[in-house]
NULUM-623389 format. One line per field, with one value per atom (N, C-alpha, C): residue in one letter; residue number from 0; x, y, z. Coordinates in steps of 0.05 Angstrom, whole numbers, padded with zeros to 5 digits. Layout:
N
rest = c(A,...)
nr = c(NUM,...)
xx = c(X,...)
yy = c(Y,...)
zz = c(Z,...)
This chain:
194
rest = c(M,M,M,K,K,K,L,L,L,E,E,E,I,I,I,V,V,V,Q,Q,Q,A,A,A,G,G,G,E,E,E,A,A,A,V,V,V,L,L,L,R,R,R,Q,Q,Q,V,V,V,A,A,A,R,R,R,P,P,P,L,L,L,A,A,A,V,V,V,D,D,D,E,E,E,I,I,I,Q,Q,Q,S,S,S,P,P,P,Q,Q,Q,L,L,L,Q,Q,Q,Q,Q,Q,T,T,T,I,I,I,A,A,A,D,D,D,M,M,M,L,L,L,E,E,E,T,T,T,L,L,L,R,R,R,Q,Q,Q,A,A,A,T,T,T,G,G,G,V,V,V,G,G,G,L,L,L,A,A,A,A,A,A,P,P,P,Q,Q,Q,V,V,V,G,G,G,L,L,L,S,S,S,L,L,L,Q,Q,Q,L,L,L,A,A,A,I,I,I,I,I,I,E,E,E,D,D,D,R,R,R,E,E,E,Q,Q,Q,Y,Y,Y,Q,Q,Q,S,S,S,S,S,S,W,W,W,N,N,N,P,P,P,E,E,E,Q,Q,Q,L,L,L,R,R,R,E,E,E,R,R,R,G,G,G,R,R,R,V,V,V,P,P,P,V,V,V,G,G,G,F,F,F,H,H,H,V,V,V,L,L,L,I,I,I,N,N,N,P,P,P,Q,Q,Q,L,L,L,E,E,E,M,M,M,D,D,D,G,G,G,D,D,D,E,E,E,K,K,K,I,I,I,D,D,D,F,F,F,F,F,F,E,E,E,G,G,G,C,C,C,L,L,L,S,S,S,V,V,V,A,A,A,G,G,G,Y,Y,Y,T,T,T,A,A,A,D,D,D,V,V,V,P,P,P,R,R,R,Y,Y,Y,R,R,R,R,R,R,V,V,V,R,R,R,V,V,V,R,R,R,Y,Y,Y,L,L,L,D,D,D,Q,Q,Q,H,H,H,G,G,G,Q,Q,Q,S,S,S,Q,Q,Q,Q,Q,Q,V,V,V,T,T,T,A,A,A,E,E,E,G,G,G,W,W,W,Y,Y,Y,A,A,A,R,R,R,I,I,I,L,L,L,Q,Q,Q,H,H,H,E,E,E,I,I,I,D,D,D,H,H,H,L,L,L,N,N,N,G,G,G,A,A,A,L,L,L,Y,Y,Y,V,V,V,D,D,D,R,R,R,M,M,M,K,K,K,S,S,S,R,R,R,T,T,T,F,F,F,M,M,M,T,T,T,L,L,L,K,K,K,N,N,N,Y,Y,Y,T,T,T,D,D,D,R,R,R,W,W,W,R,R,R,N,N,N,S,S,S,E,E,E,A,A,A,D,D,D,A,A,A,R,R,R,R,R,R,I,I,I,F,F,F,G,G,G,P,P,P)
nr = c(0,0,0,1,1,1,2,2,2,3,3,3,4,4,4,5,5,5,6,6,6,7,7,7,8,8,8,9,9,9,10,10,10,11,11,11,12,12,12,13,13,13,14,14,14,15,15,15,16,16,16,17,17,17,18,18,18,19,19,19,20,20,20,21,21,21,22,22,22,23,23,23,24,24,24,25,25,25,26,26,26,27,27,27,28,28,28,29,29,29,30,30,30,31,31,31,32,32,32,33,33,33,34,34,34,35,35,35,36,36,36,37,37,37,38,38,38,39,39,39,40,40,40,41,41,41,42,42,42,43,43,43,44,44,44,45,45,45,46,46,46,47,47,47,48,48,48,49,49,49,50,50,50,51,51,51,52,52,52,53,53,53,54,54,54,55,55,55,56,56,56,57,57,57,58,58,58,59,59,59,60,60,60,61,61,61,62,62,62,63,63,63,64,64,64,65,65,65,66,66,66,67,67,67,68,68,68,69,69,69,70,70,70,71,71,71,72,72,72,73,73,73,74,74,74,75,75,75,76,76,76,77,77,77,78,78,78,79,79,79,80,80,80,81,81,81,82,82,82,83,83,83,84,84,84,85,85,85,86,86,86,87,87,87,88,88,88,89,89,89,90,90,90,91,91,91,92,92,92,93,93,93,94,94,94,95,95,95,96,96,96,97,97,97,98,98,98,99,99,99,100,100,100,101,101,101,102,102,102,103,103,103,104,104,104,105,105,105,106,106,106,107,107,107,108,108,108,109,109,109,110,110,110,111,111,111,112,112,112,113,113,113,114,114,114,115,115,115,116,116,116,117,117,117,118,118,118,119,119,119,120,120,120,121,121,121,122,122,122,123,123,123,124,124,124,125,125,125,126,126,126,127,127,127,128,128,128,129,129,129,130,130,130,131,131,131,132,132,132,133,133,133,134,134,134,135,135,135,136,136,136,137,137,137,138,138,138,139,139,139,140,140,140,141,141,141,142,142,142,143,143,143,144,144,144,145,145,145,146,146,146,147,147,147,148,148,148,149,149,149,150,150,150,151,151,151,152,152,152,153,153,153,154,154,154,155,155,155,156,156,156,157,157,157,158,158,158,159,159,159,160,160,160,161,161,161,162,162,162,163,163,163,164,164,164,165,165,165,166,166,166,167,167,167,168,168,168,169,169,169,170,170,170,171,171,171,172,172,172,173,173,173,174,174,174,175,175,175,176,176,176,177,177,177,178,178,178,179,179,179,180,180,180,181,181,181,182,182,182,183,183,183,184,184,184,185,185,185,186,186,186,187,187,187,188,188,188,189,189,189,190,190,190,191,191,191,192,192,192,193,193,193)
xx = c(00269,00250,00238,00238,00226,00195,00183,00154,00142,00116,00102,00094,00100,00092,00064,00045,00017,00015,-00004,-00008,-00034,-00034,-00058,-00083,-00103,-00128,-00131,-00109,-00110,-00120,-00139,-00151,-00131,-00111,-00091,-00076,-00074,-00060,-00077,-00102,-00120,-00130,-00118,-00125,-00104,-00112,-00093,-00082,-00055,-00043,-00043,-00043,-00044,-00016,-00014,00012,00021,00047,00060,00067,00063,00072,00102,00116,00144,00150,00133,00138,00135,00117,00114,00140,00150,00174,00197,00200,00223,00218,00195,00189,00205,00212,00227,00211,00184,00168,00171,00170,00172,00201,00220,00248,00252,00239,00241,00226,00204,00189,00206,00221,00238,00260,00272,00293,00281,00258,00245,00238,00229,00223,00249,00271,00296,00305,00303,00309,00291,00265,00246,00253,00259,00266,00290,00311,00335,00331,00316,00310,00294,00277,00261,00275,00299,00315,00299,00284,00269,00285,00274,00287,00271,00247,00231,00209,00201,00179,00164,00138,00121,00107,00101,00089,00063,00045,00021,00028,00051,00059,00065,00069,00073,00049,00027,00002,-00002,00015,00013,00004,-00018,-00028,-00015,00010,00026,00041,00044,00059,00089,00098,00126,00134,00157,00169,00199,00212,00241,00250,00274,00285,00314,00323,00351,00354,00368,00374,00403,00410,00438,00452,00477,00493,00491,00491,00490,00463,00442,00416,00418,00438,00440,00459,00472,00492,00482,00456,00445,00437,00439,00432,00458,00457,00481,00483,00506,00510,00490,00483,00464,00436,00428,00402,00402,00423,00425,00424,00439,00440,00412,00399,00373,00353,00355,00336,00345,00369,00379,00382,00391,00392,00420,00422,00447,00441,00461,00455,00444,00425,00413,00416,00428,00432,00406,00406,00383,00374,00348,00336,00306,00296,00269,00253,00229,00211,00187,00181,00158,00142,00115,00097,00107,00114,00126,00106,00115,00099,00113,00100,00112,00104,00123,00118,00132,00118,00130,00147,00170,00188,00189,00170,00167,00145,00140,00118,00128,00154,00165,00161,00150,00146,00163,00169,00184,00171,00170,00158,00180,00176,00193,00176,00184,00170,00178,00159,00165,00148,00157,00143,00138,00127,00120,00121,00132,00132,00104,00084,00057,00040,00052,00040,00061,00067,00090,00086,00108,00109,00099,00094,00083,00098,00095,00107,00090,00094,00080,00095,00090,00101,00085,00099,00086,00098,00082,00093,00096,00119,00125,00139,00137,00151,00181,00196,00225,00239,00228,00241,00220,00226,00208,00223,00208,00218,00201,00214,00199,00208,00189,00195,00184,00200,00193,00207,00200,00214,00231,00255,00272,00266,00281,00276,00280,00292,00296,00275,00257,00237,00247,00270,00281,00270,00264,00255,00277,00270,00289,00275,00291,00281,00300,00290,00306,00294,00312,00304,00316,00299,00309,00300,00315,00308,00314,00304,00309,00296,00310,00299,00293,00309,00304,00278,00272,00246,00223,00227,00207,00202,00223,00220,00204,00211,00197,00168,00161,00133,00118,00131,00119,00113,00133,00129,00108,00109,00089,00062,00059,00033,00022,00039,00030,00018,00030,00020,-00007,-00014,-00039,-00059,-00054,-00073,-00073,-00051,-00049,-00027,-00032,-00012,-00004,00018,00027,00007,-00009,-00029,-00050,-00053,-00071,-00060,-00034,-00021,-00010,-00009,00004,-00011,00004,-00009,-00018,-00044,-00055,-00048,-00044,-00038,-00009,00008,00035,00038,00017,00018,00025,00046,00055,00069,00073,00089,00117,00130,00158,00175,00168,00183,00182,00158,00157,00173,00172,00187,00217,00226,00255,00264,00249,00256,00254,00234,00228,00232,00227,00224,00244,00257,00275,00295,00307,00327,00316,00290,00277,00250,00252,00228,00213,00228,00215,00197,00206,00190,00165,00168,00145,00125,00134,00116,00101,00116,00104,00083,00090,00071,00047,00052,00031,00018,00031,00021,-00002,-00013,-00006,-00019)
yy = c(-00397,-00415,-00404,-00420,-00411,-00410,-00388,-00385,-00391,-00397,-00402,-00375,-00372,-00348,-00353,-00337,-00341,-00330,-00341,-00334,-00318,-00304,-00288,-00304,-00292,-00305,-00307,-00304,-00304,-00276,-00275,-00249,-00230,-00240,-00223,-00205,-00214,-00198,-00175,-00174,-00153,-00135,-00138,-00121,-00100,-00077,-00057,-00067,-00071,-00082,-00062,-00071,-00054,-00044,-00018,-00007,-00021,-00020,-00031,-00009,-00014,00004,-00001,00018,00015,-00008,-00012,-00035,-00062,-00063,-00088,-00093,-00071,-00073,-00085,-00077,-00086,-00113,-00125,-00151,-00173,-00193,-00217,-00231,-00231,-00244,-00230,-00203,-00190,-00192,-00190,-00194,-00221,-00242,-00268,-00270,-00256,-00255,-00242,-00221,-00208,-00228,-00242,-00261,-00284,-00293,-00314,-00304,-00279,-00267,-00265,-00258,-00256,-00283,-00303,-00331,-00338,-00332,-00339,-00324,-00298,-00282,-00293,-00299,-00309,-00336,-00354,-00380,-00377,-00357,-00352,-00336,-00326,-00308,-00285,-00273,-00249,-00224,-00201,-00176,-00161,-00170,-00157,-00176,-00173,-00190,-00174,-00173,-00159,-00179,-00170,-00188,-00201,-00186,-00200,-00224,-00224,-00246,-00271,-00269,-00292,-00295,-00283,-00286,-00268,-00248,-00230,-00202,-00193,-00166,-00145,-00140,-00120,-00102,-00077,-00057,-00062,-00083,-00092,-00104,-00095,-00106,-00106,-00124,-00125,-00123,-00112,-00109,-00117,-00131,-00137,-00146,-00130,-00137,-00143,-00168,-00177,-00176,-00171,-00169,-00194,-00217,-00242,-00245,-00231,-00232,-00217,-00200,-00183,-00194,-00216,-00227,-00237,-00243,-00253,-00230,-00206,-00183,-00171,-00161,-00149,-00120,-00107,-00080,-00060,-00062,-00044,-00046,-00072,-00076,-00065,-00069,-00058,-00028,-00016,00013,00024,00012,00020,00020,00000,-00003,00013,00023,00037,00017,-00007,-00028,-00031,-00028,-00031,-00048,-00061,-00076,-00058,-00069,-00055,-00074,-00064,-00080,-00085,-00106,-00114,-00091,-00085,-00067,-00073,-00063,-00067,-00041,-00043,-00020,-00026,-00009,-00012,00013,00011,00033,00054,00045,00063,00083,00107,00128,00135,00130,00133,00160,00174,00199,00199,00205,00206,00231,00228,00251,00257,00273,00279,00263,00268,00255,00233,00231,00213,00184,00169,00140,00126,00101,00084,00056,00043,00016,-00005,-00026,-00050,-00074,-00097,-00122,-00127,-00135,-00144,-00168,-00182,-00205,-00203,-00224,-00223,-00252,-00255,-00282,-00292,-00274,-00282,-00285,-00281,-00286,-00303,-00325,-00341,-00350,-00347,-00358,-00339,-00314,-00294,-00268,-00252,-00225,-00207,-00181,-00162,-00135,-00119,-00092,-00074,-00061,-00044,-00017,00004,00031,00038,00049,00058,00085,00100,00125,00119,00136,00132,00138,00158,00167,00170,00161,00163,00169,00178,00182,00165,00153,00136,00143,00149,00152,00127,00116,00091,00087,00067,00058,00034,00032,00009,-00013,-00034,-00057,-00051,-00028,-00019,00002,00009,00029,00057,00061,00087,00098,00124,00137,00139,00132,00133,00146,00155,00165,00157,00150,00143,00156,00165,00174,00154,00142,00121,00127,00116,00118,00091,00089,00065,00040,00018,-00007,-00007,00006,00007,00021,00043,00057,00038,00022,00002,-00018,-00029,-00048,-00036,-00012,00002,00005,00014,00017,-00010,-00030,-00057,-00067,-00066,-00076,-00060,-00033,-00016,-00021,-00027,-00035,-00059,-00079,-00102,-00094,-00074,-00066,-00051,-00043,-00029,-00046,-00072,-00091,-00091,-00083,-00082,-00101,-00112,-00129,-00115,-00123,-00110,-00114,-00136,-00140,-00118,-00103,-00080,-00057,-00056,-00033,-00041,-00066,-00075,-00067,-00067,-00065,-00093,-00097,-00125,-00142,-00129,-00145,-00156,-00146,-00156,-00179,-00186,-00207,-00234,-00247,-00272,-00289,-00314,-00332,-00322,-00327,-00320,-00335,-00359,-00375,-00362,-00354,-00340,-00314,-00299,-00275,-00281,-00300,-00306,-00318,-00336,-00349,-00330,-00313,-00298,-00268,-00255,-00226,-00212,-00225,-00212,-00194,-00202,-00187,-00168,-00167,-00149,-00138,-00127,-00117,-00096,-00080,-00059,-00073,-00095,-00110,-00121,-00131,-00142,-00120,-00096,-00074,-00066,-00066,-00058,-00079,-00104,-00125,-00129,-00128,-00134,-00110,-00087,-00062,-00050,-00029,-00014,-00025)
zz = c(00172,00161,00136,00115,00090,00093,00083,00084,00057,00057,00033,00020,-00006,-00020,-00032,-00023,-00033,-00061,-00076,-00104,-00108,-00131,-00138,-00134,-00122,-00115,-00085,-00070,-00041,-00032,-00014,-00006,00006,00020,00034,00014,-00011,-00032,-00041,-00034,-00043,-00021,00003,00026,00030,00041,00050,00076,00077,00101,00124,00148,00172,00179,00188,00197,00222,00227,00251,00270,00296,00317,00323,00334,00339,00358,00378,00397,00382,00362,00347,00330,00319,00302,00317,00342,00358,00371,00367,00380,00367,00383,00372,00350,00352,00332,00305,00304,00279,00268,00285,00276,00263,00275,00263,00236,00235,00209,00187,00194,00175,00166,00184,00178,00160,00167,00150,00122,00121,00094,00078,00090,00075,00065,00081,00072,00049,00051,00030,00004,00006,-00017,-00031,-00016,-00028,-00042,-00029,-00041,-00067,-00068,-00092,-00113,-00106,-00123,-00133,-00115,-00121,-00111,-00118,-00110,-00089,-00083,-00063,-00054,-00029,-00018,00003,00000,00019,00037,00061,00081,00070,00056,00045,00027,00015,-00003,00013,00039,00056,00075,00068,00083,00107,00110,00133,00124,00133,00126,00143,00137,00152,00133,00140,00124,00127,00115,00117,00091,00081,00056,00059,00045,00044,00015,00011,-00016,-00015,-00036,-00040,-00069,-00085,-00113,-00114,-00112,-00111,-00138,-00137,-00161,-00179,-00166,-00182,-00198,-00188,-00203,-00229,-00232,-00255,-00276,-00270,-00287,-00314,-00316,-00341,-00360,-00351,-00367,-00378,-00403,-00414,-00404,-00406,-00395,-00407,-00432,-00444,-00431,-00427,-00414,-00385,-00371,-00343,-00344,-00362,-00364,-00371,-00391,-00400,-00377,-00360,-00337,-00313,-00313,-00289,-00266,-00273,-00252,-00241,-00215,-00200,-00175,-00164,-00139,-00117,-00102,-00079,-00055,-00034,-00010,00005,00021,00037,00055,00054,00074,00077,00099,00108,00106,00096,00094,00111,00131,00148,00146,00142,00140,00119,00095,00075,00064,00058,00045,00019,-00003,-00030,-00041,-00053,-00067,-00094,-00115,-00141,-00144,-00156,-00160,-00190,-00199,-00227,-00240,-00265,-00280,-00299,-00302,-00323,-00315,-00333,-00330,-00350,-00344,-00362,-00361,-00384,-00386,-00387,-00372,-00374,-00365,-00373,-00365,-00336,-00320,-00293,-00286,-00265,-00256,-00226,-00215,-00186,-00175,-00152,-00139,-00133,-00131,-00126,-00151,-00174,-00200,-00215,-00204,-00213,-00242,-00257,-00284,-00305,-00298,-00317,-00315,-00336,-00337,-00355,-00353,-00370,-00369,-00389,-00391,-00372,-00354,-00333,-00333,-00337,-00334,-00305,-00298,-00270,-00271,-00249,-00248,-00247,-00261,-00262,-00236,-00221,-00196,-00174,-00150,-00127,-00102,-00082,-00055,-00036,-00017,00002,00030,00048,00076,00090,00108,00121,00147,00162,00186,00178,00189,00184,00204,00204,00221,00251,00257,00285,00293,00275,00281,00277,00264,00259,00232,00232,00207,00187,00162,00140,00116,00097,00072,00050,00027,00004,-00021,-00038,-00065,-00084,-00101,-00119,-00147,-00166,-00194,-00208,-00232,-00248,-00236,-00237,-00228,-00199,-00183,-00154,-00149,-00163,-00160,-00168,-00188,-00197,-00175,-00163,-00141,-00118,-00110,-00088,-00094,-00118,-00126,-00126,-00136,-00137,-00109,-00091,-00064,-00048,-00051,-00037,-00048,-00074,-00084,-00069,-00064,-00048,-00021,-00008,00018,00016,-00008,-00013,-00028,-00029,-00042,-00072,-00084,-00114,-00123,-00147,-00161,-00187,-00198,-00223,-00245,-00244,-00265,-00266,-00244,-00243,-00259,-00263,-00277,-00304,-00310,-00335,-00360,-00382,-00408,-00415,-00413,-00413,-00437,-00460,-00484,-00483,-00465,-00463,-00443,-00429,-00409,-00423,-00413,-00425,-00404,-00412,-00394,-00392,-00370,-00367,-00387,-00393,-00412,-00440,-00449,-00475,-00475,-00453,-00452,-00454,-00438,-00437,-00464,-00476,-00501,-00525,-00525,-00550,-00549,-00525,-00525,-00507,-00489,-00470,-00483,-00505,-00518,-00539,-00541,-00560,-00549,-00525,-00512,-00529,-00543,-00560,-00581,-00592,-00611,-00598,-00574,-00559,-00553,-00545,-00541,-00566,-00589,-00614,-00623,-00620,-00629,-00611,-00585,-00565,-00553,-00555,-00542,-00557,-00549,-00525,-00501)
């Protein structure tokens, strides 16, 4: 079942979500929530979705960056972003650790701030410890776009939106970005930054 994605201004997006116990993770209700979130994510053509974005204050996020989502980007843009397909997976009670100090800026958007984008500095490389959809401990080290997605979704679980981290002068409609700046992000940063 497709869920409603709540938009900026909803209190749930500004709360620190509560952790899940292992018995909750294995419950049919939570497994159905995960399935519903995946359906919602795919219909929205997003790459990540956190439970607070569907009105649930839970430490739960899903990620899937499908190959077809990358087809509108040229190889240089994909390489520059470190963007490669990422298979579907579930993050429960994630713990984020930065791997180094290097940050990289790229424009990003959010399903809960629909229709807008901005330049957001994020760490290039991160490590995340989490429980999967079966309650098993997992760890991933990610870099590039995948690291950006992880940081973005974990921010949601901690009551933060990308607008809290963005370079405010770069905030624009997604249409303006796509029509005018997507192929010249460096110019957009120069004109609208810092």
